[in-house]
C-alpha positions as CSV (number, residue, x, y, z in Angstrom):
1,M,-104.3,28.6,130.6
2,K,-100.7,28.3,131.5
3,A,-100.2,26.4,128.5
4,L,-102.0,28.3,126.0
5,I,-99.5,30.9,126.4
6,E,-97.1,29.0,126.2
7,F,-97.8,28.0,123.0
8,I,-99.0,31.2,121.6
9,A,-95.4,32.7,123.0
10,G,-93.6,30.0,121.6
11,K,-94.8,30.8,117.9
12,L,-93.7,34.4,118.3
13,V,-90.5,34.4,120.0
14,D,-86.9,32.7,118.6
15,Q,-85.6,31.6,121.5
16,P,-89.2,29.2,123.0
17,E,-86.9,27.5,125.2
18,K,-86.6,30.6,127.8
19,I,-90.3,31.3,128.0
20,E,-91.7,30.9,131.7
21,V,-95.2,31.2,132.8
22,S,-96.2,31.4,136.3
23,Q,-99.1,31.9,137.7
24,Q,-100.7,33.0,140.6
25,E,-104.3,32.4,142.0
26,D,-106.7,34.7,143.8
27,D,-110.6,34.8,144.8
28,E,-110.8,37.2,142.0
29,T,-108.3,36.7,139.9
30,I,-105.6,34.6,138.1
31,T,-102.5,36.4,137.1
32,L,-99.9,35.2,134.7
33,E,-96.8,36.4,133.9
34,L,-95.1,35.8,130.9
35,R,-91.1,36.0,130.7
36,V,-89.1,35.6,127.5
37,A,-85.9,36.4,126.5
38,Q,-85.0,40.2,126.1
39,E,-84.1,40.0,122.1
40,D,-88.1,38.7,121.9
41,L,-89.4,41.0,124.1
42,G,-90.6,43.1,121.0
43,K,-92.2,40.3,119.2
44,V,-94.3,39.4,122.3
45,I,-95.3,42.8,122.6
46,G,-96.1,43.9,119.1
47,K,-96.5,47.4,117.6
48,Q,-98.4,49.5,119.7
49,G,-98.6,46.7,122.1
50,R,-101.2,45.1,119.6
51,T,-99.7,41.0,119.9
52,A,-100.3,41.5,124.0
53,R,-103.4,43.1,123.7
54,A,-104.7,40.0,121.4
55,M,-103.4,37.9,124.0
56,R,-104.8,39.0,126.6
57,A,-108.0,38.6,124.6
58,V,-108.1,34.8,123.9
59,L,-107.2,34.2,127.4
60,A,-110.0,36.0,128.6
61,A,-112.4,33.7,126.1
62,A,-110.3,31.2,126.9
63,V,-111.5,30.9,130.8
64,P,-114.1,28.9,132.4
65,G,-117.3,30.2,133.5
66,E,-115.7,30.7,137.2
67,G,-116.5,34.2,136.6
68,K,-112.7,34.8,137.8
69,R,-110.8,37.5,135.5
70,T,-107.6,37.3,134.5
71,R,-103.7,39.0,133.4
72,L,-101.5,38.7,131.8
73,E,-98.0,40.7,132.5
74,I,-95.1,40.5,130.4
75,V,-91.8,40.6,132.6
76,E,-89.1,42.4,131.3
């Protein structure tokens, strides 16, 4: 899942070398934190959050049937 978010974000931003994705996991939730360059933040979020919402939908569909929820946090 981490690689999926890195791939998608890498196609959206101008500075893909500054992408950082960290993953924390507990019993119920998998949380991914996405960090990009300040200049690319708007590209990852998109108009009215549409791009971020689409990334979250793809992430939710990609989770194996473990019964865990996923969260994508875009961090400044």
